[in-house]
Structure formats: C-alpha cells, structure tokens
N, C-alpha and C positions, 0 to 999 in steps of 0.2 A: 598047303598053296593051293589056290584055287585060278583057273584060268577064266578069264571074263572074256567073251567075243564083242569085239566093238564094230562088227561089220555094219549094223545100223547107223551109227556116227559117220563112217566112211561114205556110205551110200549117201547120206544127206549131205556129206561135204562135196561130194561129186555130182549132186543132183541127179542121181540115177536111182530107177526103180528095180526091185527085186527081179521083175520079170526081164528087164533089159541085161542085168547081169548076168542071170541064168542062161538066156539065149547065147550071150558072147563067150562065158565060160564052157558052155556045153553039159550043164546039169540042169536039173530040174528046178522049178520055182520051189517046189515043196522042200527040198535040199537046203535051197538059199533059207528058207523060212526056218528051217531047223537048225542052221547055223547060226541064224540071227538070235534066236531063242536060247542058244547054248544047249541044247537038249540033245547034243552029238556027243559021242564018245571018244571020237578022234576025226582026221581029215587027212586025205593023201597029200603028200607034199606037192604033187602034180597040180592037184586041184587047187591048193593053197597057191601056188606058184602062178596060174591062170588067173585066179582072182587078183591077185597083185598085180599082174600085167594090165588087165583091164581097169583097174582102180587106180592104176600108177601110184602103187604105196608099196612099203615094205610089210613083212609078216607082222613085226612088232607093232604097226598101226592099226592092226587087226584084232592082235592077241594081247591081254594083258594078264601078268600073273599077280595076285594079290594074297596076303595070308589070309588063312580059312577065318581066323578070328576079326578081321577086320569090319568095324561096325557098320559100314556103309555098302558093302556087298549085297547085290541084288540077286539072291538065289534063285534059279528056275525051278518052277514047281513041277 
C-alpha cells in the first residue's frame, strides 16, 4: 500500500497558494512543498488537522491509499 498526498489538488481547488497555507497553518513553505511532493515520512495529526481546517476538507481529501502495484501511481523520486 502506498499513500499518495493530494495536497496540490486541494490547494488548486481552493485557489490557494502554498505560501498562504503555510502562513495560516503555522509551518514553513518548505514543509508544505515537501508534503505536496510526498517526500515526507509522516505528518503530525495536529498539523494535518490545521491543514484540513484551513482548506475546509477531510484528511481523506488530502491522502489516498493505493496498492503499490497500481500502474498509474506517480512515485516521488
């Protein structure tokens, strides 16, 4: 199972830039970038909750679990 981060999709849907999200959540823009790229090993529930609050969404809107052998998964390099 692989977890895919769909933060970039939600930001586009909300017409919000990473910088604004970072400021409103209280984390660095670099951390938002790492989340968007899927290059993180984990996220604190507190941070996830703040992101969901700002974007008015549920954690399932940001994270998707896909089988590792799915042919359409774009893996982070």
